[in-house]
N, C-alpha and C positions, 0 to 999 in steps of 0.2 A: 503493499499500498503505500509507503512513504517512498519507493522509487516510482512511483505511478502518480502521485503529487509531486514530488522534485521533477519529472518531466515535462506535468502540464504546467508547472511554475515557471520552467526555462522555456518554454514554449509561451506562452506568454510574454514575456520578456523579450522574446526572441522578435515576435511578432511588434511588439508596443516600439520598440527602438527602430524596425523596417520603416514604422508608420511616422515616428517623431524623422527621421533621416528623410523622408519623403516628402513629409510635409516643408520641412527647415529649405529642403535643396528647391521646390516651389514657391517659397518668398521669397529667397534670393535671387534667383531667376526673374521675379515680376518685378520685384524693387530695382534693381539691376538693369534691368529691361530699358531699348532705348524710348518705350515709349514715355517713361516718367522724368525722361529729360534730366536724367543726376540729380534731380530732387533737389535743387535750391531753392533755401527758404525764401518762400514771399510769392514762388514761381506756381505757374498752373501744374510743373511736375510737383511740386509740394503738396498742391491739391491733389493729385492724383494716389501719391501716396498717402493720404491720410485718408481719403475714398477707400483704399485697400486694407490699409489696418483696421479701420472702423468698423468694416464690415467682417475681419477676421475675429477683433474682438467677440463680435455678435453671435457671431458663427460657435466660438469657445465657451458662450456663455457668460461671457464677462460684463460686467452690470457698466452704465455709467457712474461719475462721482460729481456726485449736487445737483443730478438731473442733465449733465451733460457730459460726453466722450471728450469733448474739444475746450479748451483754455486757450482763447487767443490773446497776443500778446504785440508788445513793441517793440522793436531793435534797429537801431543804427545799421546804415549800409548805406556805406560809402559815405558821401557828403547829406543822404537823407533818410527820413524813420520810414520802413515799411514795416508789416506785420505777418505774422506768423504763427502756428497752431500747436500747442502739445497736446496729443493724444491720450489720454489718461481712462483705464480699463479697471473694473474692482471685485475682488471678491469681500462681499461684505458679511462678514461674519460678524459683525453686532460687537467688536473687539472695541477697545479705548484705544489703540494702539495699531501699527504695520508699519510692513515692512515693503519699502519701494525696492520693484527692479526696474530700473530705467536703462535706453538704452536711445541714440541720438540717429531718425530716419532719414536728418537730411544731409547734404553732401553738395558740390560745387558746381555744378552744374554742368556747364563749358567752359568751365577753369579756370577760365581768365590768371588772374596773380596768382590763387592760390593752383595752378596747375605746376607738376613739375613733367610735362610731356612737353615735345617741342611742338607738335599742334594741340595749344592749346582751345582750338576754337570747336573742338566735337565734345561731343558727349562724355561726360566720366561717369561709367556705371555705378561705381562706389560698390561692389559688391562686399567684400571686405568691409569697407569704412560706407556704411555700417549695416550694411542691411543684413549683416552674417548677426550682429549685436542684437539687431531687431528679430529675425528667425529666432535664436535662442532663446529669449523673452516669449515668445509669444510661446512655444513649445514647453518653456515651462510652466507659462501662466494654464497650460492646457493641463500638465500631469498635474498641478494644486490645484486645479479644482475639481479633479477626480477624486480629491480623497479629502479625510475626514476631518482634518486639522481645523481646529476652529482660534485658537489662543491670539490669534493674531488676522486683522486683515491684513490683505494683498491689493498693493497699488504698482500696477504697470503702466510706466508711464515710456511713449514715444517720445524722446525732445526733440523742438527743431531747433535751426539758428545755433546748434553746437561749432558750425566751421564759421561763423559769423563771428563766434564769438561768448560762446557759452550759454548763450541769452536764454535759451529755453529753460534750463535748470535753474538757472537765477530768478526766472518769474516762478514756477511753480512750486520752488520753498517762501519766496514770500507770500504766494496767494496761502500757502498750508500754516503758516505761523498764526498756533491760537487754533487753530479748527482740529488737529488729529495729532497725536503726540507717534513720532518717527522709532522705531526703535533702529533698522539700520537700511541704509541703501546699498543695494549691488548697482553697480556700472557695469554696462557689457558695449566693451569697446573694441570691435576689430578682433571676432572669434575663428571665423572660419580658416585660419592658415596655420594648422597646429601641425607642426613640424614634423616627415615623417621619421625621418633620423634620427634627433632628438626632441620629441614634442614637450611642450613647457607653457603649462598655465600661469602666468603673472601675476599676481595679485598686490594691488598696489593701496595702502595706506598710510595716515601719520602715524607714527610709532607711539603716540598715546592714546591708538584705536585698536590695540591690538589682544584685546579682550576675545576675540573669536579662533585667534590661532592656532589655540587647541584645537578646534570643531575642524576649521580648512584642512591642519594635518591628521588627524585618525581619521577625513571623509575620504585622503587621496588615495587613489588608483594606481596600478604599476603603469598604466596605460598613458601616464604622462609625468615626469619630472614636476612638481611643484617649486615655487621661486615667489616667494613673500618678504616683500621690499618698503620700506618708508620711504621712498623718493616723493619726490614732488608730483601730490595728487590734483594739487590748484589747476591742472591744464586741462582737466576733464572735467565731466558734466558733475562727477563727485566733490568736487571741489565747493561745490555750493552750498552742498548739505554740510560738510565738515568746516568750514566758513562759520556755519549757523550754529557749531553744537551737538550735529548729528553725526553719527560712527558713518561712514561710509568707505565702502572698498567698490578700488575699480580694477575688474578683469579683463583680460588681454591675454592673446598667442604673440603678440608682437606687431610688430610695423614690418611689412616686407617691402621690397625695390617697386612694389607696385602703387605703393599710396600717393594719393593723389594723381593719379596716371591714369591715361584713357584705358589701360592694360587692364585695372580693378575690375575684370570679369568675373562672372560667374561660375566658369567651367575649371576655374582655379582653386574654390574653394575645396577644402575639406572637412565631406560633409558625415563622416564616418565619425570624427574628432569631434566635430560638432555635438552629435549624438553623446558619444561619452562625456564632455563637458557637461549639457545639459542633467544626464543622472548623477553625475560631480557635486552641479549646485542645488541638486533637489535633495541628495541626501543630508547638502551643511545648513539648508532649510531646515529637512526634518531635524536635525540635532539641535539647530538655536532652540527650534518651536517645543522638542520636548526632551530636554536634556537628561532627564530620569531614566528613561528609555535606555541611553544610550550611556551611561555613568558606568560602566563596565566593559565597553567596547573601543 
């Protein structure tokens, strides 16, 4: 009987792994497609990406926060002021505090001065930066929606205008002040290029935000090396949280040569590696929410 149950469990895990892998691939290919025009903040491409992400939130059962999935905000763009939108989905467990999982969905459009390609007037797909982070966030949301963990609410935030200066995360933190306590924030950025020769997942946090280090270490898998560092986190969307006294951590598989180039395409993403990371992040969150359950592991 035990062997039968083990086989069934392994089969279910394999099916779930395959489904998550396929869904994430579909998300990355869609967000990095030419139809999204490089997803520049304030552009038609951002609007198309916003509509797609909102539809996915609804598909997996995330509810709107405070009656809307969208948070509109203003940001400086060159010498003008433009508007962009954060996208917020929620697992509402009626708790007093929340864990925020975020990933910026904007990119640099046709590149311009931000491009590292010689042909900067072409669409920059932004597959790794940061369609990969959005795909992992959505996949993680789907997994957490299907479990019975009720200790915290979960907020899933697709930030915009990150490429313009981290405006979206700052706007979100300012909106949340006095509304709901944030237990922790996970920032997911450039998550799609887990190196197959030396697979490494990097976690950056302030040196005083080390209370979860033991969680990350104990949840670690042999499928990648874990590198925890207290390097400067203020250049990521996690910075707005740490600047306001909120424990925030930024996860990445690292910057590749395709960064801010037209060559950052969906066919170069390690989707199997992304699925491994989703499973790892899910266990980290489980350990934070249920410390007693993992006390002896």
